[in-house]
N, C-alpha and C positions, 0 to 999 in steps of 0.2 A: 507556482508562478502562473501567470495568466497571459494567454495569447491576445494581443491587441485587436486582431481582426475578428476572430471567432468568439472572443471573450470566454473561451474554454480554459480550464485549468489542467495542468499536468504536474508531474513530480519529477524532480531531477536531483542529482547529487554531484558534488565536485570531488574529483579524484586527483590526487597529487601524484604524478609519475616522474621518476628520475629520468633525465635525458642523457646521463653519462654514468660511468661506473667509478668515477674518482671519489674515494672515500672522504677526502678532506675538502673537496671543492665540488660538491654535487650541484647540478643545475636541475631545477624542477619545472615541470609544465603542468598546469592545472587544466584538467579536461572535464567538461560537463557531460555526464551520462544521463540518458533518458531512463527513468524508472518506469514512468507511465506516460503515454502520449497525451496530447491535449484532448481529453474526452469528457471531463467532468465540468458541470456548472459550478459545483461547490465541493470542497474538500474540508471535512471537519474532523476534529480529534475526538476519540472516544477511548475508553480504557476498560480493561477487565479489573474487577475488584479482587485482587489477590493478596494473600497474607504476607508473602515474601517477594516483593518486587525485584529483589536482587537475584532470586532464583527463577522466577517465572516472568515472562513478558507481560506487560500490562497495557502498553500503548498501541493503538492501531488507528487507522483513518477510515472514515466512511466517505464514500463518493456519492454524489447525487447529481442526476440530470433529469429534469422535469420531475416526475414523481417516482423515479426508479433509483435504487441504491446498489452499490457495490462495496467491496472491501479492499483496502491496501494495507499490507504489513511489510515487515522487513524482508519477506521471502516471496513477494509477488502480489498480484492483484486479481480480482474477479471483475468481469465486465459488469457494467451498470445496467442490469436487466431485471433486478429483483424488486418486489413491491415493498418488502419489509424484512427485518432481520431480528433475531434474538441471539443473546450471548449466553454462554455457559462459563461462568467465572472459574469454576473448579478446573475445567479442562482447557480453558483458553480457546474455546471453539465457538463457531457460529452456526446458526440455522438460517439459511437465506430462503425466503419464501416468495414464490411467484403465484399469483392468483389463478393463472391458467394451468398450473401443474398440481397433481394430487400430492406429490411428495416434495418436501423441502430439500434443498441441497445442504449437505453438511460439509464444513471445512474447519480447519483450525489455523492458529496463528503461524505455525511452522510450514504448513502445506495448504495455502489457500485454495489450491486446485485450479487456479486459472493461469494467467500469464506469469511466467517466471522471469526473474532477472538474477544476475550474479553480482 
């Protein structure tokens, strides 16, 4: 989704919650939860090239603001502060590279190492 004022993009999910405990006549309320706040100029899809997509995750999202990138998976996101990234398809992992640092940050799909959500 995109914020009209800032034109930044965020990620959200709809969660259906029961409002009563009646098994045959349940009422539900749909709540929108923030996965990632309005921080990205662009969000685009990328994927790991895995042999068994049923057994291994393949889809993730790259976040971009100006010339910086970050990562969004089902398990969290990393801030948009990296200059580039590389993927390791076998391990479903990332190397996030900043030009001002000597070492790259390593993360994987299950533990992106940044902001977490449940």
